Biotite code that builds the C-alpha atoms (Angstrom):
import biotite.structure as struc

atoms = struc.array([
    struc.Atom([-19.357, -20.419, 5.358], chain_id="A", res_id=1, res_name="UNK", atom_name="CA", element="C"),
    struc.Atom([-19.028, -20.708, 9.112], chain_id="A", res_id=2, res_name="UNK", atom_name="CA", element="C"),
    struc.Atom([-18.282, -17.791, 11.386], chain_id="A", res_id=3, res_name="UNK", atom_name="CA", element="C"),
    struc.Atom([-14.894, -19.274, 12.328], chain_id="A", res_id=4, res_name="UNK", atom_name="CA", element="C"),
    struc.Atom([-13.905, -19.545, 8.656], chain_id="A", res_id=5, res_name="UNK", atom_name="CA", element="C"),
    struc.Atom([-14.887, -15.912, 8.048], chain_id="A", res_id=6, res_name="UNK", atom_name="CA", element="C"),
    struc.Atom([-12.877, -14.750, 11.065], chain_id="A", res_id=7, res_name="UNK", atom_name="CA", element="C"),
    struc.Atom([-9.861, -16.810, 9.967], chain_id="A", res_id=8, res_name="UNK", atom_name="CA", element="C"),
    struc.Atom([-10.048, -15.427, 6.427], chain_id="A", res_id=9, res_name="UNK", atom_name="CA", element="C"),
    struc.Atom([-10.360, -11.839, 7.634], chain_id="A", res_id=10, res_name="UNK", atom_name="CA", element="C"),
    struc.Atom([-7.465, -12.306, 10.057], chain_id="A", res_id=11, res_name="UNK", atom_name="CA", element="C"),
    struc.Atom([-5.302, -13.720, 7.268], chain_id="A", res_id=12, res_name="UNK", atom_name="CA", element="C"),
    struc.Atom([-6.202, -10.875, 4.901], chain_id="A", res_id=13, res_name="UNK", atom_name="CA", element="C"),
    struc.Atom([-5.531, -8.261, 7.580], chain_id="A", res_id=14, res_name="UNK", atom_name="CA", element="C"),
    struc.Atom([-2.157, -9.749, 8.482], chain_id="A", res_id=15, res_name="UNK", atom_name="CA", element="C"),
    struc.Atom([-1.200, -9.992, 4.802], chain_id="A", res_id=16, res_name="UNK", atom_name="CA", element="C"),
    struc.Atom([-2.154, -6.368, 4.168], chain_id="A", res_id=17, res_name="UNK", atom_name="CA", element="C"),
    struc.Atom([-0.242, -5.293, 7.283], chain_id="A", res_id=18, res_name="UNK", atom_name="CA", element="C"),
    struc.Atom([2.852, -7.166, 6.086], chain_id="A", res_id=19, res_name="UNK", atom_name="CA", element="C"),
    struc.Atom([2.603, -5.490, 2.683], chain_id="A", res_id=20, res_name="UNK", atom_name="CA", element="C"),
    struc.Atom([2.328, -2.040, 4.228], chain_id="A", res_id=21, res_name="UNK", atom_name="CA", element="C"),
    struc.Atom([5.205, -2.816, 6.576], chain_id="A", res_id=22, res_name="UNK", atom_name="CA", element="C"),
    struc.Atom([7.414, -3.922, 3.670], chain_id="A", res_id=23, res_name="UNK", atom_name="CA", element="C"),
    struc.Atom([6.662, -0.723, 1.751], chain_id="A", res_id=24, res_name="UNK", atom_name="CA", element="C"),
    struc.Atom([7.428, 1.409, 4.823], chain_id="A", res_id=25, res_name="UNK", atom_name="CA", element="C"),
    struc.Atom([10.740, -0.365, 5.380], chain_id="A", res_id=26, res_name="UNK", atom_name="CA", element="C"),
    struc.Atom([11.656, 0.184, 1.727], chain_id="A", res_id=27, res_name="UNK", atom_name="CA", element="C"),
    struc.Atom([10.773, 3.873, 2.025], chain_id="A", res_id=28, res_name="UNK", atom_name="CA", element="C"),
    struc.Atom([12.792, 4.332, 5.199], chain_id="A", res_id=29, res_name="UNK", atom_name="CA", element="C"),
    struc.Atom([15.787, 2.529, 3.720], chain_id="A", res_id=30, res_name="UNK", atom_name="CA", element="C"),
    struc.Atom([15.722, 4.541, 0.498], chain_id="A", res_id=31, res_name="UNK", atom_name="CA", element="C"),
    struc.Atom([15.358, 7.803, 2.421], chain_id="A", res_id=32, res_name="UNK", atom_name="CA", element="C"),
    struc.Atom([18.327, 6.840, 4.585], chain_id="A", res_id=33, res_name="UNK", atom_name="CA", element="C"),
    struc.Atom([20.371, 5.882, 1.498], chain_id="A", res_id=34, res_name="UNK", atom_name="CA", element="C"),
    struc.Atom([19.549, 9.172, -0.202], chain_id="A", res_id=35, res_name="UNK", atom_name="CA", element="C"),
    struc.Atom([20.448, 11.117, 2.916], chain_id="A", res_id=36, res_name="UNK", atom_name="CA", element="C"),
    struc.Atom([23.692, 9.209, 3.375], chain_id="A", res_id=37, res_name="UNK", atom_name="CA", element="C"),
    struc.Atom([24.929, 9.219, -0.222], chain_id="A", res_id=38, res_name="UNK", atom_name="CA", element="C"),
    struc.Atom([23.781, 12.571, -1.551], chain_id="A", res_id=39, res_name="UNK", atom_name="CA", element="C"),
    struc.Atom([26.274, 15.393, -1.480], chain_id="A", res_id=40, res_name="UNK", atom_name="CA", element="C"),
    struc.Atom([23.826, 18.183, -0.723], chain_id="A", res_id=41, res_name="UNK", atom_name="CA", element="C"),
    struc.Atom([25.007, 20.423, 2.081], chain_id="A", res_id=42, res_name="UNK", atom_name="CA", element="C"),
    struc.Atom([21.553, 21.777, 2.809], chain_id="A", res_id=43, res_name="UNK", atom_name="CA", element="C"),
    struc.Atom([18.542, 19.665, 2.059], chain_id="A", res_id=44, res_name="UNK", atom_name="CA", element="C"),
    struc.Atom([15.610, 21.776, 0.970], chain_id="A", res_id=45, res_name="UNK", atom_name="CA", element="C"),
    struc.Atom([12.367, 19.954, 0.297], chain_id="A", res_id=46, res_name="UNK", atom_name="CA", element="C"),
    struc.Atom([11.480, 22.038, -2.746], chain_id="A", res_id=47, res_name="UNK", atom_name="CA", element="C"),
    struc.Atom([14.919, 21.728, -4.318], chain_id="A", res_id=48, res_name="UNK", atom_name="CA", element="C"),
    struc.Atom([15.380, 18.021, -3.668], chain_id="A", res_id=49, res_name="UNK", atom_name="CA", element="C"),
    struc.Atom([11.862, 16.987, -4.686], chain_id="A", res_id=50, res_name="UNK", atom_name="CA", element="C"),
    struc.Atom([12.715, 17.613, -8.339], chain_id="A", res_id=51, res_name="UNK", atom_name="CA", element="C"),
    struc.Atom([16.060, 15.814, -8.253], chain_id="A", res_id=52, res_name="UNK", atom_name="CA", element="C"),
    struc.Atom([16.282, 12.693, -10.468], chain_id="A", res_id=53, res_name="UNK", atom_name="CA", element="C"),
    struc.Atom([17.311, 10.493, -7.532], chain_id="A", res_id=54, res_name="UNK", atom_name="CA", element="C"),
    struc.Atom([14.171, 11.398, -5.603], chain_id="A", res_id=55, res_name="UNK", atom_name="CA", element="C"),
    struc.Atom([11.988, 10.850, -8.672], chain_id="A", res_id=56, res_name="UNK", atom_name="CA", element="C"),
    struc.Atom([13.422, 7.366, -9.216], chain_id="A", res_id=57, res_name="UNK", atom_name="CA", element="C"),
    struc.Atom([12.834, 6.406, -5.593], chain_id="A", res_id=58, res_name="UNK", atom_name="CA", element="C"),
    struc.Atom([9.275, 7.750, -5.643], chain_id="A", res_id=59, res_name="UNK", atom_name="CA", element="C"),
    struc.Atom([8.577, 5.844, -8.864], chain_id="A", res_id=60, res_name="UNK", atom_name="CA", element="C"),
    struc.Atom([10.004, 2.612, -7.434], chain_id="A", res_id=61, res_name="UNK", atom_name="CA", element="C"),
    struc.Atom([8.094, 2.878, -4.157], chain_id="A", res_id=62, res_name="UNK", atom_name="CA", element="C"),
    struc.Atom([4.888, 3.760, -5.999], chain_id="A", res_id=63, res_name="UNK", atom_name="CA", element="C"),
    struc.Atom([5.207, 0.706, -8.242], chain_id="A", res_id=64, res_name="UNK", atom_name="CA", element="C"),
    struc.Atom([5.932, -1.609, -5.327], chain_id="A", res_id=65, res_name="UNK", atom_name="CA", element="C"),
    struc.Atom([2.972, -0.205, -3.384], chain_id="A", res_id=66, res_name="UNK", atom_name="CA", element="C"),
    struc.Atom([0.606, -0.712, -6.312], chain_id="A", res_id=67, res_name="UNK", atom_name="CA", element="C"),
    struc.Atom([1.821, -4.251, -6.927], chain_id="A", res_id=68, res_name="UNK", atom_name="CA", element="C"),
    struc.Atom([1.517, -5.251, -3.273], chain_id="A", res_id=69, res_name="UNK", atom_name="CA", element="C"),
    struc.Atom([-1.926, -3.721, -2.767], chain_id="A", res_id=70, res_name="UNK", atom_name="CA", element="C"),
    struc.Atom([-3.490, -4.683, -6.128], chain_id="A", res_id=71, res_name="UNK", atom_name="CA", element="C"),
    struc.Atom([-4.989, -7.965, -4.894], chain_id="A", res_id=72, res_name="UNK", atom_name="CA", element="C"),
    struc.Atom([-6.598, -6.375, -1.844], chain_id="A", res_id=73, res_name="UNK", atom_name="CA", element="C"),
    struc.Atom([-8.002, -3.527, -3.879], chain_id="A", res_id=74, res_name="UNK", atom_name="CA", element="C"),
    struc.Atom([-9.454, -5.819, -6.563], chain_id="A", res_id=75, res_name="UNK", atom_name="CA", element="C"),
    struc.Atom([-11.137, -7.897, -3.846], chain_id="A", res_id=76, res_name="UNK", atom_name="CA", element="C"),
    struc.Atom([-12.717, -4.767, -2.429], chain_id="A", res_id=77, res_name="UNK", atom_name="CA", element="C"),
    struc.Atom([-13.951, -3.678, -5.844], chain_id="A", res_id=78, res_name="UNK", atom_name="CA", element="C"),
    struc.Atom([-15.490, -7.129, -6.425], chain_id="A", res_id=79, res_name="UNK", atom_name="CA", element="C"),
    struc.Atom([-17.320, -6.947, -3.085], chain_id="A", res_id=80, res_name="UNK", atom_name="CA", element="C"),
    struc.Atom([-18.644, -3.459, -3.908], chain_id="A", res_id=81, res_name="UNK", atom_name="CA", element="C"),
    struc.Atom([-19.875, -4.661, -7.315], chain_id="A", res_id=82, res_name="UNK", atom_name="CA", element="C"),
    struc.Atom([-21.592, -7.630, -5.676], chain_id="A", res_id=83, res_name="UNK", atom_name="CA", element="C"),
    struc.Atom([-23.338, -5.410, -3.129], chain_id="A", res_id=84, res_name="UNK", atom_name="CA", element="C"),
    struc.Atom([-24.498, -3.019, -5.856], chain_id="A", res_id=85, res_name="UNK", atom_name="CA", element="C"),
    struc.Atom([-25.805, -5.842, -8.053], chain_id="A", res_id=86, res_name="UNK", atom_name="CA", element="C"),
    struc.Atom([-27.503, -7.747, -5.174], chain_id="A", res_id=87, res_name="UNK", atom_name="CA", element="C"),
    struc.Atom([-29.032, -5.120, -2.844], chain_id="A", res_id=88, res_name="UNK", atom_name="CA", element="C"),
    struc.Atom([-31.805, -7.476, -1.666], chain_id="A", res_id=89, res_name="UNK", atom_name="CA", element="C"),
    struc.Atom([-29.218, -9.665, 0.126], chain_id="A", res_id=90, res_name="UNK", atom_name="CA", element="C"),
    struc.Atom([-28.301, -6.894, 2.559], chain_id="A", res_id=91, res_name="UNK", atom_name="CA", element="C"),
    struc.Atom([-30.244, -5.328, 5.432], chain_id="A", res_id=92, res_name="UNK", atom_name="CA", element="C"),
    struc.Atom([-29.968, -1.633, 6.215], chain_id="A", res_id=93, res_name="UNK", atom_name="CA", element="C"),
    struc.Atom([-30.266, -0.827, 9.930], chain_id="A", res_id=94, res_name="UNK", atom_name="CA", element="C"),
])
């Protein structure tokens, strides 16, 4: 594989991961805004609101979306680590 192909692949993977993280952050900001806007709590205490069902549903949803979006990147990293552990003679330690 040529150096240009490696750079192009890494650039694509980085931009895809950045887009995934950006999407998750936008979802989190929107859901936080919606909870703030539509909840009827006069004082918002972190300890009290963290156990509310609405917060739990949002945290569950955002956690699922994050895992789904990042699963491909994480599995690629695990495959590369397995390859490096199973083929140590192909790598040079400086």
